[in-house]
N, C-alpha and C positions, 0 to 999 in steps of 0.2 A: 323252661316253663314248668311250673309245678302243677301237677294235676292230682286230684283226689283219687285215692285208690277206689277202684270200682269193685263193689261187693255185690255181685249178682247172686241172688238166691232163687230157688225154684218158686215160682209163683209170687215173687215179691215185686210187683209192679210199682209199689210205693218206693221200694229201694231204688228201682231203676229211675224213677222220676227224681228222687233225691240226688242220685248220681248225675243225672242230666242237668239238674239245677245247679249242682256244684260245678260241673264242667262249664256251664254257661256263665256262672259267677266268675270262675277263674279266667275264662276267655274274655269276659268283660274287663276284668282287672288287667289282663295282658294287653287288651286293646287300649285301655287308658294309659298304661305305661308306654306303649308304642306311640300313641298319639302325643304323649308328653315329650317323648324323645324326638318325634317328628317336629313338634312345636319348637323345641330347643334348636333343632337343626335349622328350621325355617328362620328362627330369630338370628342365629349365627349367619345364615345366608343373607338376611336383610342387613345385618351389621356389616358384613363384608361388602355387600352391594353398596351400602351407604359410603363406606370407606373408599371403594373404587370410584364412586361418583365424585367424592371429594378430591381424590387423587386426580381424576380426569379433569376436574375443574381447575385444580392447581396447575396441571400440565397446560391446559388451555390458556390460563392466565399467564403462565411463564412464556408460552409461545407468543401470545399477544404482546407482552412486554418486550420480549426479545425482538420481535418484528418491528415494534415501535422504535426501539433503540437502533436497530439496523437502518431504519428509515432516516433517523437523525444522523447516523454516521454517513449514510449515502449523501444526505444534504450537505454535510460538512465537506465531504470529498468533492462534491460538485462546486462548492464555494472555493475550495482550494484549487481545483482545476481552473476555474475562472480567473483566479488570481495568477496562476502560472501562465495562463494564456495572455493576460495583460503584461506580465513580466516578459514573456517571449516577444510580444509586439514591441515593447520598449527596447529590448535588446536588438531587435531587427532595425529599429530606427537608429540606435546607436551604431550598429554595424554600417548602415548606410552613411552616416556622418563620418565614420572612420574611413570608409572607402573614398568619400569626397576629400577628406584631409590627405589621404594617401596620394590621390591624383594631384592635389596641389603640391605636395612634397616632391612628386616626380617632376612636375613642371619646374619647381624651384631648382631641383637637382640638375635638370637639363640646362637651365639658365646659368647655374654655377659652372657646369661643364663648359659652356660656351665662353663664359668669362675667363675660366682657367685657360682655355685654348688661346684666347686673346692675350692673356698675361704671358703665356709661354711664348707666343709669337713676338710680343713686345720685348720680352726678356732676351730672346734670340737676337732681335734687332739691336737691342742695347749692347749685347756682347759684340755683335759685328761692328757697331759704331765705336765701341771702346777699343776694339782691335784696330779699326781704321784710325782712330784718334792716336793710338800709341804708335802706329806705323807713320802717321802724319807727323807726330812729334819727333819720332826717330829720324824720319827723313828730313825734317826741318833742322834738327840738330846736326845731321850729317852735312847738309847744305851750309849751315852756318859755320861749321868747322872748316869746310872747304873754302868758303868765302874768307874766313879769317886767315887761313893759311895763304891764300892768294893775296891778301892785302898785306901781308907781312913782307 
């Protein structure tokens, strides 16, 4: 702060008044400079406040848009879940049908096992009959040869 030099003389009240006036003038100038700087600071603060307000609005807009998109994604996931539930139900139906088909195949297998057992028994009987037939044929040929030798 620049201040005027004070020149006080004996009995010079006019000089003192001039010095006080000069001091007042300089203080007034300093006050204007300070007010100007405070005004600039206030303007800068207002600018920063405006920018922060804009930034806050952008963040709110971003948050709103993000939440909206998440809601859309949630709805899509719900739709996909519903589709998977439908697919699961369909697979359960198919599994039930396969269980029924498996039961039928088990019944058919049991029937084939019984038929195989009958064929095995029949086959055994045929082998026995074949053996008996061979024995009968052998016995008949032996009897025939004895009869022929007796007839001779």
